[in-house]
mmCIF file as gemmi writes it, N, C-alpha and C atoms, coordinates in Angstrom:
data_model
loop_
_atom_site.group_PDB
_atom_site.id
_atom_site.type_symbol
_atom_site.label_atom_id
_atom_site.label_alt_id
_atom_site.label_comp_id
_atom_site.label_asym_id
_atom_site.label_entity_id
_atom_site.label_seq_id
_atom_site.pdbx_PDB_ins_code
_atom_site.Cartn_x
_atom_site.Cartn_y
_atom_site.Cartn_z
_atom_site.occupancy
_atom_site.B_iso_or_equiv
_atom_site.pdbx_formal_charge
_atom_site.auth_seq_id
_atom_site.auth_asym_id
_atom_site.pdbx_PDB_model_num
ATOM 1 N N . MET Axp A 1 ? 127.073 38.431 211.272 1 0 ? 1 A 1
ATOM 2 C CA . MET Axp A 1 ? 128.517 38.534 211.469 1 0 ? 1 A 1
ATOM 3 C C . MET Axp A 1 ? 128.767 39.067 212.888 1 0 ? 1 A 1
ATOM 4 N N . ASN Axp A 2 ? 129.726 38.472 213.532 1 0 ? 2 A 1
ATOM 5 C CA . ASN Axp A 2 ? 130.157 38.974 214.835 1 0 ? 2 A 1
ATOM 6 C C . ASN Axp A 2 ? 131.126 40.122 214.577 1 0 ? 2 A 1
ATOM 7 N N . LYS Axp A 3 ? 130.568 41.327 214.557 1 0 ? 3 A 1
ATOM 8 C CA . LYS Axp A 3 ? 131.353 42.502 214.17 1 0 ? 3 A 1
ATOM 9 C C . LYS Axp A 3 ? 132.558 42.725 215.085 1 0 ? 3 A 1
ATOM 10 N N . GLU Axp A 4 ? 132.37 42.522 216.386 1 0 ? 4 A 1
ATOM 11 C CA . GLU Axp A 4 ? 133.474 42.73 217.327 1 0 ? 4 A 1
ATOM 12 C C . GLU Axp A 4 ? 134.61 41.745 217.07 1 0 ? 4 A 1
ATOM 13 N N . ALA Axp A 5 ? 134.269 40.489 216.842 1 0 ? 5 A 1
ATOM 14 C CA . ALA Axp A 5 ? 135.293 39.469 216.579 1 0 ? 5 A 1
ATOM 15 C C . ALA Axp A 5 ? 136.018 39.772 215.272 1 0 ? 5 A 1
ATOM 16 N N . PHE Axp A 6 ? 135.268 40.254 214.269 1 0 ? 6 A 1
ATOM 17 C CA . PHE Axp A 6 ? 135.879 40.596 212.984 1 0 ? 6 A 1
ATOM 18 C C . PHE Axp A 6 ? 136.837 41.773 213.153 1 0 ? 6 A 1
ATOM 19 N N . GLU Axp A 7 ? 136.391 42.813 213.848 1 0 ? 7 A 1
ATOM 20 C CA . GLU Axp A 7 ? 137.244 43.989 214.06 1 0 ? 7 A 1
ATOM 21 C C . GLU Axp A 7 ? 138.495 43.62 214.858 1 0 ? 7 A 1
ATOM 22 N N . GLN Axp A 8 ? 138.356 42.716 215.819 1 0 ? 8 A 1
ATOM 23 C CA . GLN Axp A 8 ? 139.515 42.274 216.593 1 0 ? 8 A 1
ATOM 24 C C . GLN Axp A 8 ? 140.479 41.489 215.703 1 0 ? 8 A 1
ATOM 25 N N . ALA Axp A 9 ? 139.934 40.668 214.811 1 0 ? 9 A 1
ATOM 26 C CA . ALA Axp A 9 ? 140.782 39.9 213.887 1 0 ? 9 A 1
ATOM 27 C C . ALA Axp A 9 ? 141.54 40.839 212.953 1 0 ? 9 A 1
ATOM 28 N N . VAL Axp A 10 ? 140.888 41.914 212.511 1 0 ? 10 A 1
ATOM 29 C CA . VAL Axp A 10 ? 141.562 42.901 211.657 1 0 ? 10 A 1
ATOM 30 C C . VAL Axp A 10 ? 142.735 43.521 212.426 1 0 ? 10 A 1
ATOM 31 N N . LYS Axp A 11 ? 142.497 43.896 213.672 1 0 ? 11 A 1
ATOM 32 C CA . LYS Axp A 11 ? 143.576 44.453 214.501 1 0 ? 11 A 1
ATOM 33 C C . LYS Axp A 11 ? 144.697 43.423 214.68 1 0 ? 11 A 1
ATOM 34 N N . ASN Axp A 12 ? 144.308 42.197 214.983 1 0 ? 12 A 1
ATOM 35 C CA . ASN Axp A 12 ? 145.297 41.138 215.211 1 0 ? 12 A 1
ATOM 36 C C . ASN Axp A 12 ? 146.134 40.866 213.966 1 0 ? 12 A 1
ATOM 37 N N . SER Axp A 13 ? 145.518 40.996 212.788 1 0 ? 13 A 1
ATOM 38 C CA . SER Axp A 13 ? 146.24 40.715 211.539 1 0 ? 13 A 1
ATOM 39 C C . SER Axp A 13 ? 147.4 41.686 211.35 1 0 ? 13 A 1
ATOM 40 N N . LYS Axp A 14 ? 147.294 42.85 211.966 1 0 ? 14 A 1
ATOM 41 C CA . LYS Axp A 14 ? 148.338 43.867 211.826 1 0 ? 14 A 1
ATOM 42 C C . LYS Axp A 14 ? 149.46 43.687 212.85 1 0 ? 14 A 1
ATOM 43 N N . THR Axp A 15 ? 149.295 42.726 213.763 1 0 ? 15 A 1
ATOM 44 C CA . THR Axp A 15 ? 150.299 42.514 214.802 1 0 ? 15 A 1
ATOM 45 C C . THR Axp A 15 ? 151.032 41.186 214.634 1 0 ? 15 A 1
ATOM 46 N N . LEU Axp A 16 ? 150.847 40.531 213.495 1 0 ? 16 A 1
ATOM 47 C CA . LEU Axp A 16 ? 151.527 39.256 213.272 1 0 ? 16 A 1
ATOM 48 C C . LEU Axp A 16 ? 153.04 39.472 213.316 1 0 ? 16 A 1
ATOM 49 N N . LYS Axp A 17 ? 153.744 38.58 213.98 1 0 ? 17 A 1
ATOM 50 C CA . LYS Axp A 17 ? 155.192 38.732 214.145 1 0 ? 17 A 1
ATOM 51 C C . LYS Axp A 17 ? 155.943 38.537 212.842 1 0 ? 17 A 1
ATOM 52 N N . SER Axp A 18 ? 155.466 37.612 212.012 1 0 ? 18 A 1
ATOM 53 C CA . SER Axp A 18 ? 156.126 37.398 210.725 1 0 ? 18 A 1
ATOM 54 C C . SER Axp A 18 ? 155.118 37.633 209.607 1 0 ? 18 A 1
ATOM 55 N N . LYS Axp A 19 ? 155.61 38.16 208.508 1 0 ? 19 A 1
ATOM 56 C CA . LYS Axp A 19 ? 154.743 38.472 207.373 1 0 ? 19 A 1
ATOM 57 C C . LYS Axp A 19 ? 154.288 37.171 206.708 1 0 ? 19 A 1
ATOM 58 N N . PRO Axp A 20 ? 152.977 37.004 206.542 1 0 ? 20 A 1
ATOM 59 C CA . PRO Axp A 20 ? 152.479 35.8 205.865 1 0 ? 20 A 1
ATOM 60 C C . PRO Axp A 20 ? 152.915 35.762 204.398 1 0 ? 20 A 1
ATOM 61 N N . SER Axp A 21 ? 152.805 34.601 203.8 1 0 ? 21 A 1
ATOM 62 C CA . SER Axp A 21 ? 153.135 34.454 202.38 1 0 ? 21 A 1
ATOM 63 C C . SER Axp A 21 ? 152.187 35.3 201.537 1 0 ? 21 A 1
ATOM 64 N N . ASN Axp A 22 ? 152.578 35.546 200.297 1 0 ? 22 A 1
ATOM 65 C CA . ASN Axp A 22 ? 151.721 36.321 199.396 1 0 ? 22 A 1
ATOM 66 C C . ASN Axp A 22 ? 150.357 35.667 199.211 1 0 ? 22 A 1
ATOM 67 N N . ASP Axp A 23 ? 150.322 34.325 199.16 1 0 ? 23 A 1
ATOM 68 C CA . ASP Axp A 23 ? 149.038 33.629 199.011 1 0 ? 23 A 1
ATOM 69 C C . ASP Axp A 23 ? 148.123 33.902 200.198 1 0 ? 23 A 1
ATOM 70 N N . ILE Axp A 24 ? 148.69 33.874 201.388 1 0 ? 24 A 1
ATOM 71 C CA . ILE Axp A 24 ? 147.896 34.145 202.596 1 0 ? 24 A 1
ATOM 72 C C . ILE Axp A 24 ? 147.464 35.607 202.625 1 0 ? 24 A 1
ATOM 73 N N . LEU Axp A 25 ? 148.357 36.509 202.24 1 0 ? 25 A 1
ATOM 74 C CA . LEU Axp A 25 ? 147.999 37.933 202.199 1 0 ? 25 A 1
ATOM 75 C C . LEU Axp A 25 ? 146.859 38.183 201.22 1 0 ? 25 A 1
ATOM 76 N N . LEU Axp A 26 ? 146.894 37.53 200.071 1 0 ? 26 A 1
ATOM 77 C CA . LEU Axp A 26 ? 145.805 37.675 199.099 1 0 ? 26 A 1
ATOM 78 C C . LEU Axp A 26 ? 144.497 37.127 199.666 1 0 ? 26 A 1
ATOM 79 N N . LYS Axp A 27 ? 144.579 36.011 200.379 1 0 ? 27 A 1
ATOM 80 C CA . LYS Axp A 27 ? 143.388 35.412 200.983 1 0 ? 27 A 1
ATOM 81 C C . LYS Axp A 27 ? 142.806 36.366 202.031 1 0 ? 27 A 1
ATOM 82 N N . LEU Axp A 28 ? 143.673 36.932 202.871 1 0 ? 28 A 1
ATOM 83 C CA . LEU Axp A 28 ? 143.206 37.897 203.877 1 0 ? 28 A 1
ATOM 84 C C . LEU Axp A 28 ? 142.548 39.102 203.203 1 0 ? 28 A 1
ATOM 85 N N . TYR Axp A 29 ? 143.207 39.622 202.164 1 0 ? 29 A 1
ATOM 86 C CA . TYR Axp A 29 ? 142.679 40.78 201.443 1 0 ? 29 A 1
ATOM 87 C C . TYR Axp A 29 ? 141.3 40.467 200.861 1 0 ? 29 A 1
ATOM 88 N N . SER Axp A 30 ? 141.197 39.346 200.155 1 0 ? 30 A 1
ATOM 89 C CA . SER Axp A 30 ? 139.937 39.031 199.479 1 0 ? 30 A 1
ATOM 90 C C . SER Axp A 30 ? 138.815 38.747 200.474 1 0 ? 30 A 1
ATOM 91 N N . LEU Axp A 31 ? 139.118 38.054 201.569 1 0 ? 31 A 1
ATOM 92 C CA . LEU Axp A 31 ? 138.088 37.801 202.583 1 0 ? 31 A 1
ATOM 93 C C . LEU Axp A 31 ? 137.645 39.108 203.242 1 0 ? 31 A 1
ATOM 94 N N . TYR Axp A 32 ? 138.6 39.997 203.512 1 0 ? 32 A 1
ATOM 95 C CA . TYR Axp A 32 ? 138.259 41.297 204.108 1 0 ? 32 A 1
ATOM 96 C C . TYR Axp A 32 ? 137.336 42.084 203.177 1 0 ? 32 A 1
ATOM 97 N N . LYS Axp A 33 ? 137.709 42.158 201.9 1 0 ? 33 A 1
ATOM 98 C CA . LYS Axp A 33 ? 136.911 42.915 200.933 1 0 ? 33 A 1
ATOM 99 C C . LYS Axp A 33 ? 135.517 42.301 200.778 1 0 ? 33 A 1
ATOM 100 N N . GLN Axp A 34 ? 135.439 40.973 200.716 1 0 ? 34 A 1
ATOM 101 C CA . GLN Axp A 34 ? 134.144 40.311 200.559 1 0 ? 34 A 1
ATOM 102 C C . GLN Axp A 34 ? 133.282 40.549 201.797 1 0 ? 34 A 1
ATOM 103 N N . ALA Axp A 35 ? 133.899 40.517 202.969 1 0 ? 35 A 1
ATOM 104 C CA . ALA Axp A 35 ? 133.152 40.719 204.213 1 0 ? 35 A 1
ATOM 105 C C . ALA Axp A 35 ? 132.655 42.158 204.349 1 0 ? 35 A 1
ATOM 106 N N . THR Axp A 36 ? 133.465 43.111 203.903 1 0 ? 36 A 1
ATOM 107 C CA . THR Axp A 36 ? 133.113 44.516 204.115 1 0 ? 36 A 1
ATOM 108 C C . THR Axp A 36 ? 132.387 45.158 202.94 1 0 ? 36 A 1
ATOM 109 N N . GLU Axp A 37 ? 132.608 44.655 201.721 1 0 ? 37 A 1
ATOM 110 C CA . GLU Axp A 37 ? 132.011 45.302 200.546 1 0 ? 37 A 1
ATOM 111 C C . GLU Axp A 37 ? 131.132 44.387 199.708 1 0 ? 37 A 1
ATOM 112 N N . GLY Axp A 38 ? 131.202 43.073 199.941 1 0 ? 38 A 1
ATOM 113 C CA . GLY Axp A 38 ? 130.413 42.142 199.136 1 0 ? 38 A 1
ATOM 114 C C . GLY Axp A 38 ? 131.119 41.82 197.828 1 0 ? 38 A 1
ATOM 115 N N . ASP Axp A 39 ? 130.335 41.37 196.857 1 0 ? 39 A 1
ATOM 116 C CA . ASP Axp A 39 ? 130.905 40.95 195.578 1 0 ? 39 A 1
ATOM 117 C C . ASP Axp A 39 ? 131.653 42.091 194.889 1 0 ? 39 A 1
ATOM 118 N N . ILE Axp A 40 ? 132.714 41.718 194.214 1 0 ? 40 A 1
ATOM 119 C CA . ILE Axp A 40 ? 133.55 42.679 193.496 1 0 ? 40 A 1
ATOM 120 C C . ILE Axp A 40 ? 132.769 43.301 192.336 1 0 ? 40 A 1
ATOM 121 N N . SER Axp A 41 ? 133.108 44.529 192.016 1 0 ? 41 A 1
ATOM 122 C CA . SER Axp A 41 ? 132.533 45.188 190.849 1 0 ? 41 A 1
ATOM 123 C C . SER Axp A 41 ? 133.642 45.976 190.169 1 0 ? 41 A 1
ATOM 124 N N . GLY Axp A 42 ? 133.402 46.379 188.973 1 0 ? 42 A 1
ATOM 125 C CA . GLY Axp A 42 ? 134.408 47.152 188.257 1 0 ? 42 A 1
ATOM 126 C C . GLY Axp A 42 ? 135.26 46.273 187.363 1 0 ? 42 A 1
ATOM 127 N N . GLU Axp A 43 ? 136.131 46.926 186.649 1 0 ? 43 A 1
ATOM 128 C CA . GLU Axp A 43 ? 136.981 46.25 185.679 1 0 ? 43 A 1
ATOM 129 C C . GLU Axp A 43 ? 138.24 45.69 186.32 1 0 ? 43 A 1
ATOM 130 N N . ARG Axp A 44 ? 138.7 44.579 185.777 1 0 ? 44 A 1
ATOM 131 C CA . ARG Axp A 44 ? 139.967 43.99 186.211 1 0 ? 44 A 1
ATOM 132 C C . ARG Axp A 44 ? 141.104 44.877 185.727 1 0 ? 44 A 1
ATOM 133 N N . PRO Axp A 45 ? 142.066 45.195 186.598 1 0 ? 45 A 1
ATOM 134 C CA . PRO Axp A 45 ? 143.207 46.015 186.17 1 0 ? 45 A 1
ATOM 135 C C . PRO Axp A 45 ? 143.948 45.35 185.012 1 0 ? 45 A 1
ATOM 136 N N . GLY Axp A 46 ? 144.463 46.142 184.133 1 0 ? 46 A 1
ATOM 137 C CA . GLY Axp A 46 ? 145.159 45.599 182.972 1 0 ? 46 A 1
ATOM 138 C C . GLY Axp A 46 ? 146.616 46.004 182.956 1 0 ? 46 A 1
ATOM 139 N N . GLY Axp A 47 ? 147.214 45.796 181.796 1 0 ? 47 A 1
ATOM 140 C CA . GLY Axp A 47 ? 148.605 46.202 181.617 1 0 ? 47 A 1
ATOM 141 C C . GLY Axp A 47 ? 149.556 45.45 182.527 1 0 ? 47 A 1
ATOM 142 N N . PHE Axp A 48 ? 150.429 46.193 183.167 1 0 ? 48 A 1
ATOM 143 C CA . PHE Axp A 48 ? 151.468 45.591 184.003 1 0 ? 48 A 1
ATOM 144 C C . PHE Axp A 48 ? 151.139 45.684 185.496 1 0 ? 48 A 1
ATOM 145 N N . ASP Axp A 49 ? 149.87 45.902 185.814 1 0 ? 49 A 1
ATOM 146 C CA . ASP Axp A 49 ? 149.453 45.969 187.22 1 0 ? 49 A 1
ATOM 147 C C . ASP Axp A 49 ? 149.2 44.556 187.735 1 0 ? 49 A 1
ATOM 148 N N . PHE Axp A 50 ? 150.285 43.803 187.893 1 0 ? 50 A 1
ATOM 149 C CA . PHE Axp A 50 ? 150.162 42.399 188.281 1 0 ? 50 A 1
ATOM 150 C C . PHE Axp A 50 ? 149.616 42.248 189.697 1 0 ? 50 A 1
ATOM 151 N N . LYS Axp A 51 ? 150.01 43.136 190.587 1 0 ? 51 A 1
ATOM 152 C CA . LYS Axp A 51 ? 149.51 43.087 191.955 1 0 ? 51 A 1
ATOM 153 C C . LYS Axp A 51 ? 148.005 43.363 191.977 1 0 ? 51 A 1
ATOM 154 N N . GLY Axp A 52 ? 147.592 44.371 191.232 1 0 ? 52 A 1
ATOM 155 C CA . GLY Axp A 52 ? 146.171 44.698 191.141 1 0 ? 52 A 1
ATOM 156 C C . GLY Axp A 52 ? 145.362 43.56 190.548 1 0 ? 52 A 1
ATOM 157 N N . GLN Axp A 53 ? 145.916 42.908 189.536 1 0 ? 53 A 1
ATOM 158 C CA . GLN Axp A 53 ? 145.24 41.772 188.912 1 0 ? 53 A 1
ATOM 159 C C . GLN Axp A 53 ? 145.096 40.614 189.901 1 0 ? 53 A 1
ATOM 160 N N . ALA Axp A 54 ? 146.149 40.337 190.654 1 0 ? 54 A 1
ATOM 161 C CA . ALA Axp A 54 ? 146.113 39.243 191.63 1 0 ? 54 A 1
ATOM 162 C C . ALA Axp A 54 ? 145.072 39.531 192.711 1 0 ? 54 A 1
ATOM 163 N N . LYS Axp A 55 ? 145.026 40.775 193.179 1 0 ? 55 A 1
ATOM 164 C CA . LYS Axp A 55 ? 144.051 41.141 194.203 1 0 ? 55 A 1
ATOM 165 C C . LYS Axp A 55 ? 142.626 41.04 193.65 1 0 ? 55 A 1
ATOM 166 N N . TYR Axp A 56 ? 142.445 41.507 192.423 1 0 ? 56 A 1
ATOM 167 C CA . TYR Axp A 56 ? 141.127 41.438 191.781 1 0 ? 56 A 1
ATOM 168 C C . TYR Axp A 56 ? 140.686 39.979 191.645 1 0 ? 56 A 1
ATOM 169 N N . ASP Axp A 57 ? 141.589 39.144 191.125 1 0 ? 57 A 1
ATOM 170 C CA . ASP Axp A 57 ? 141.256 37.73 190.912 1 0 ? 57 A 1
ATOM 171 C C . ASP Axp A 57 ? 140.935 37.019 192.22 1 0 ? 57 A 1
ATOM 172 N N . ALA Axp A 58 ? 141.697 37.328 193.269 1 0 ? 58 A 1
ATOM 173 C CA . ALA Axp A 58 ? 141.455 36.695 194.568 1 0 ? 58 A 1
ATOM 174 C C . ALA Axp A 58 ? 140.078 37.078 195.104 1 0 ? 58 A 1
ATOM 175 N N . TRP Axp A 59 ? 139.742 38.358 194.992 1 0 ? 59 A 1
ATOM 176 C CA . TRP Axp A 59 ? 138.437 38.819 195.472 1 0 ? 59 A 1
ATOM 177 C C . TRP Axp A 59 ? 137.33 38.245 194.603 1 0 ? 59 A 1
ATOM 178 N N . GLU Axp A 60 ? 137.533 38.237 193.297 1 0 ? 60 A 1
ATOM 179 C CA . GLU Axp A 60 ? 136.51 37.724 192.388 1 0 ? 60 A 1
ATOM 180 C C . GLU Axp A 60 ? 136.218 36.25 192.652 1 0 ? 60 A 1
ATOM 181 N N . SER Axp A 61 ? 137.222 35.506 193.108 1 0 ? 61 A 1
ATOM 182 C CA . SER Axp A 61 ? 137.027 34.074 193.37 1 0 ? 61 A 1
ATOM 183 C C . SER Axp A 61 ? 136.042 33.831 194.515 1 0 ? 61 A 1
ATOM 184 N N . LEU Axp A 62 ? 135.745 34.854 195.29 1 0 ? 62 A 1
ATOM 185 C CA . LEU Axp A 62 ? 134.804 34.729 196.415 1 0 ? 62 A 1
ATOM 186 C C . LEU Axp A 62 ? 133.401 35.2 196.061 1 0 ? 62 A 1
ATOM 187 N N . LYS Axp A 63 ? 133.171 35.534 194.798 1 0 ? 63 A 1
ATOM 188 C CA . LYS Axp A 63 ? 131.872 36.046 194.361 1 0 ? 63 A 1
ATOM 189 C C . LYS Axp A 63 ? 130.757 35.099 194.811 1 0 ? 63 A 1
ATOM 190 N N . GLY Axp A 64 ? 129.735 35.667 195.417 1 0 ? 64 A 1
ATOM 191 C CA . GLY Axp A 64 ? 128.6 34.878 195.873 1 0 ? 64 A 1
ATOM 192 C C . GLY Axp A 64 ? 128.699 34.456 197.331 1 0 ? 64 A 1
ATOM 193 N N . LYS Axp A 65 ? 129.875 34.551 197.923 1 0 ? 65 A 1
ATOM 194 C CA . LYS Axp A 65 ? 130.043 34.202 199.346 1 0 ? 65 A 1
ATOM 195 C C . LYS Axp A 65 ? 129.436 35.326 200.182 1 0 ? 65 A 1
ATOM 196 N N . SER Axp A 66 ? 128.692 34.958 201.2 1 0 ? 66 A 1
ATOM 197 C CA . SER Axp A 66 ? 128.061 35.983 202.041 1 0 ? 66 A 1
ATOM 198 C C . SER Axp A 66 ? 129.107 36.735 202.854 1 0 ? 66 A 1
ATOM 199 N N . SER Axp A 67 ? 128.752 37.954 203.232 1 0 ? 67 A 1
ATOM 200 C CA . SER Axp A 67 ? 129.647 38.764 204.057 1 0 ? 67 A 1
ATOM 201 C C . SER Axp A 67 ? 129.94 38.061 205.377 1 0 ? 67 A 1
ATOM 202 N N . ASP Axp A 68 ? 128.916 37.456 205.969 1 0 ? 68 A 1
ATOM 203 C CA . ASP Axp A 68 ? 129.103 36.757 207.24 1 0 ? 68 A 1
ATOM 204 C C . ASP Axp A 68 ? 130.067 35.589 207.101 1 0 ? 68 A 1
ATOM 205 N N . GLU Axp A 69 ? 129.907 34.83 206.026 1 0 ? 69 A 1
ATOM 206 C CA . GLU Axp A 69 ? 130.775 33.68 205.792 1 0 ? 69 A 1
ATOM 207 C C . GLU Axp A 69 ? 132.224 34.131 205.573 1 0 ? 69 A 1
ATOM 208 N N . ALA Axp A 70 ? 132.401 35.187 204.781 1 0 ? 70 A 1
ATOM 209 C CA . ALA Axp A 70 ? 133.745 35.712 204.53 1 0 ? 70 A 1
ATOM 210 C C . ALA Axp A 70 ? 134.37 36.242 205.816 1 0 ? 70 A 1
ATOM 211 N N . ALA Axp A 71 ? 133.577 36.92 206.631 1 0 ? 71 A 1
ATOM 212 C CA . ALA Axp A 71 ? 134.086 37.458 207.895 1 0 ? 71 A 1
ATOM 213 C C . ALA Axp A 71 ? 134.535 36.321 208.812 1 0 ? 71 A 1
ATOM 214 N N . GLN Axp A 72 ? 133.748 35.25 208.89 1 0 ? 72 A 1
ATOM 215 C CA . GLN Axp A 72 ? 134.115 34.136 209.751 1 0 ? 72 A 1
ATOM 216 C C . GLN Axp A 72 ? 135.389 33.453 209.251 1 0 ? 72 A 1
ATOM 217 N N . GLU Axp A 73 ? 135.509 33.306 207.945 1 0 ? 73 A 1
ATOM 218 C CA . GLU Axp A 73 ? 136.727 32.714 207.386 1 0 ? 73 A 1
ATOM 219 C C . GLU Axp A 73 ? 137.941 33.602 207.667 1 0 ? 73 A 1
ATOM 220 N N . TYR Axp A 74 ? 137.752 34.908 207.6 1 0 ? 74 A 1
ATOM 221 C CA . TYR Axp A 74 ? 138.826 35.858 207.911 1 0 ? 74 A 1
ATOM 222 C C . TYR Axp A 74 ? 139.262 35.686 209.366 1 0 ? 74 A 1
ATOM 223 N N . ILE Axp A 75 ? 138.29 35.657 210.275 1 0 ? 75 A 1
ATOM 224 C CA . ILE Axp A 75 ? 138.573 35.476 211.702 1 0 ? 75 A 1
ATOM 225 C C . ILE Axp A 75 ? 139.339 34.173 211.927 1 0 ? 75 A 1
ATOM 226 N N . ASP Axp A 76 ? 138.858 33.094 211.32 1 0 ? 76 A 1
ATOM 227 C CA . ASP Axp A 76 ? 139.493 31.781 211.491 1 0 ? 76 A 1
ATOM 228 C C . ASP Axp A 76 ? 140.924 31.785 210.959 1 0 ? 76 A 1
ATOM 229 N N . LEU Axp A 77 ? 141.135 32.424 209.812 1 0 ? 77 A 1
ATOM 230 C CA . LEU Axp A 77 ? 142.471 32.464 209.21 1 0 ? 77 A 1
ATOM 231 C C . LEU Axp A 77 ? 143.434 33.263 210.087 1 0 ? 77 A 1
ATOM 232 N N . VAL Axp A 78 ? 143.001 34.417 210.562 1 0 ? 78 A 1
ATOM 233 C CA . VAL Axp A 78 ? 143.865 35.232 211.426 1 0 ? 78 A 1
ATOM 234 C C . VAL Axp A 78 ? 144.182 34.46 212.713 1 0 ? 78 A 1
ATOM 235 N N . ASN Axp A 79 ? 143.189 33.827 213.293 1 0 ? 79 A 1
ATOM 236 C CA . ASN Axp A 79 ? 143.425 33.066 214.521 1 0 ? 79 A 1
ATOM 237 C C . ASN Axp A 79 ? 144.407 31.925 214.295 1 0 ? 79 A 1
ATOM 238 N N . SER Axp A 80 ? 144.313 31.277 213.129 1 0 ? 80 A 1
ATOM 239 C CA . SER Axp A 80 ? 145.241 30.177 212.845 1 0 ? 80 A 1
ATOM 240 C C . SER Axp A 80 ? 146.666 30.714 212.648 1 0 ? 80 A 1
ATOM 241 N N . LEU Axp A 81 ? 146.789 31.896 212.052 1 0 ? 81 A 1
ATOM 242 C CA . LEU Axp A 81 ? 148.112 32.503 211.885 1 0 ? 81 A 1
ATOM 243 C C . LEU Axp A 81 ? 148.706 32.894 213.237 1 0 ? 81 A 1
ATOM 244 N N . LEU Axp A 82 ? 147.861 33.418 214.114 1 0 ? 82 A 1
ATOM 245 C CA . LEU Axp A 82 ? 148.319 33.81 215.446 1 0 ? 82 A 1
ATOM 246 C C . LEU Axp A 82 ? 148.787 32.59 216.246 1 0 ? 82 A 1
ATOM 247 N N . SER Axp A 83 ? 148.086 31.485 216.096 1 0 ? 83 A 1
ATOM 248 C CA . SER Axp A 83 ? 148.424 30.297 216.878 1 0 ? 83 A 1
ATOM 249 C C . SER Axp A 83 ? 149.731 29.653 216.405 1 0 ? 83 A 1
ATOM 250 N N . LYS Axp A 84 ? 150.167 29.983 215.193 1 0 ? 84 A 1
ATOM 251 C CA . LYS Axp A 84 ? 151.387 29.424 214.641 1 0 ? 84 A 1
ATOM 252 C C . LYS Axp A 84 ? 152.625 30.252 214.997 1 0 ? 84 A 1
ATOM 253 N N . GLN Axp A 85 ? 152.427 31.378 215.659 1 0 ? 85 A 1
ATOM 254 C CA . GLN Axp A 85 ? 153.56 32.257 215.989 1 0 ? 85 A 1
ATOM 255 C C . GLN Axp A 85 ? 154.348 31.726 217.168 1 0 ? 85 A 1
């Protein structure tokens, strides 16, 4: 993983002029978590924690993806969002 490029993409994601859609935000969240922590562990949130469930499901959908691959996808997604501003 190109750690510097990933860290720059994380910084850039916080400077987007317009807030991305919820789907894009979930994708950014799940790619970030997969890149930094690897496969998800723990129980899926229950009850009325719909946001927690969505975040869990998004991250779980990346199970098995390497940290490097997730980091590169994160970088590419942030760069594509920046280019659309």
